[in-house]
Each structure stands twice: as structure tokens, then as C-alpha cells.
N, C-alpha and C positions, 0 to 999 in steps of 0.2 A: 360541541367544540369543533372548530374548523381545522382543515388540514393546511397549516401554514407553510410547511416545508416540502410540499409535494414537488415543486419545481426546483426549489433552492437546495434540497438535500441537506447534507450535514452543515453547509455554510449558511443555513437559515438562521443560525444563532447570531449572526452579525447584523441581521436586519437590513436597513438601507445604508449602512456604513461601508466605507472602503472602496466602493465602485464595483461594477458587475464583473469586470475582467479579473480582478483580484479574487472575488468570491468564487467565480467559476474555476479558477486555478486551484484554490484551496479545496473545492469540492472534488475535483478530479484526483488530486494528490491523496486526499483522505480515502477516497473510494479504492484507490490502488493499494494503499498500505493496510487497509482493514480487511481486504479479501484474502482468501486462502490461496497459497501458491504451491507449486510442485517442489517436493523435497529433492535435493541433489543426490541423496544417498539411496532412499527407497523408491523414489519417483512416484510418490503418492501425493495427492493434493491435500496436504495437511499441515503446511507451514504457516505459522502466524507470527506476528511481530511481538516480541517481548518488551523491548525498549528501542531507543534509537540505534539502529545498526545491529541489533541482536535479534536473531530469528530462531525459532524452535519448531521442530516437527513433533506433532502430538502423537504420531504413530510410532516412530522409532526413537523418539526422545533425543534426536541429534540437535545440538545447539551450535550455531555458527554465526560468524560476523559477515555482514554484507553492507549494501548501501542503506541509507537511513529509511527510505520510503519503499524500496523494492528489494527483494532478496537476491539481486544479481551481484555476482562477485566480479572481480576485474577480469578473470579468465573468460567468463561468459560474455562480458561486454566486448572484449577483443575478438571473440569468435563472431559476434554479430556484426562488428564493424568491418571484418575481413570479407564477409559475404556480400 
């Protein structure tokens, strides 16, 4: 069995459809949303996405709402834009 999705990653399921730019955009968004993030309460890298906009820390069981693909809240976004 060959490695079909080595370069394509998670967007390999689309095959040759939709164009390379769209597939690369999907690949980067899905990589960002599936990785573990830092918890705003316990500061441990254990936050995973439950559903669209819902995030949960597996360590302290804190559940919070944030952006759909990243667990950034509006406060954190404004801090980044001020710097």
C-alpha cells in the first residue's frame, strides 16, 4: 500500500478536486484545529475541540467557547492586535 497523503495531509481525501490553494488552506486549518492548545485556566497543553466553537481542557475539565478553529477568545485577539 502506498503513502498517498504524505504531502497532501488531511486534504488528501479530496484527490485532484478543488485546486491546490483550497486544499492547502483546508490542510492548514484542520492541522490547527486538531492540535492540542494551551488551557486559559490551568495553562497546560491539553485543550481539544469538542465541536465548532466549543473547547474543553482534558486536565481541568474546563469547557469554554471561542473561535471555530482555534481556541482564541476575543480578549486574546485584542491583546495580540494591540502589540
